[in-house]
Steps between C-alpha positions, in 0.01 A plus 500: 500500500721247318215443255463871424876522428484200275191646315668830452825333377305292253317797373823697450675204329207427289487857370861478381431178324198621300647745267274391213122465497334189340154366418411215746429185293461272792538501881662217682499471882761275665557390854141455605431225754159577680391821335321462165618663185165659470545683828837640376334612172225681700769714670688591182451853363586365152350252249597319175514761222608784722821688434726445812687792625734569797209637705303182423786282641506710814120479531513108461754473782314735731159342422629145576680606817185678612312178468706372794520145336865531393842546668674576154381598158724521188389621163685401187450497121541190279458625142131621516411311810478678831647264760403558862688283756360499857597356835190443710480585878459204734129432576588436860759718660492370859347231716400554860340239725265630766342290773723202418555302822511136391775511236839664495487803258853441385421142405194623314707758301771219427214264361374789285839564353547135426194492278602813334274739682749754614 
């Protein structure tokens, strides 16, 4: 529910910021860690050479949120460059140990945190 509210807020805010249309000269994606830029480009409803409108901005945000790869999507303009800043969702949302009898589960979780796997 929080993500839906965030998406709607971003769509409304982005609409207010895009009073003027422009031709996309380049597209830059920032914030990627695991997902490839090519994957993002496949979800975009626009391409270089298109005229970007308010509806396109809403479409970009909707499309990237629908991919379920991102927690946050921001769309900005830098001269003729469309800048898309994303925050990826975690690849692992929870860890559950089943059938573990030999080792203490809390100690396993502690060890995983120590190596950055939390």
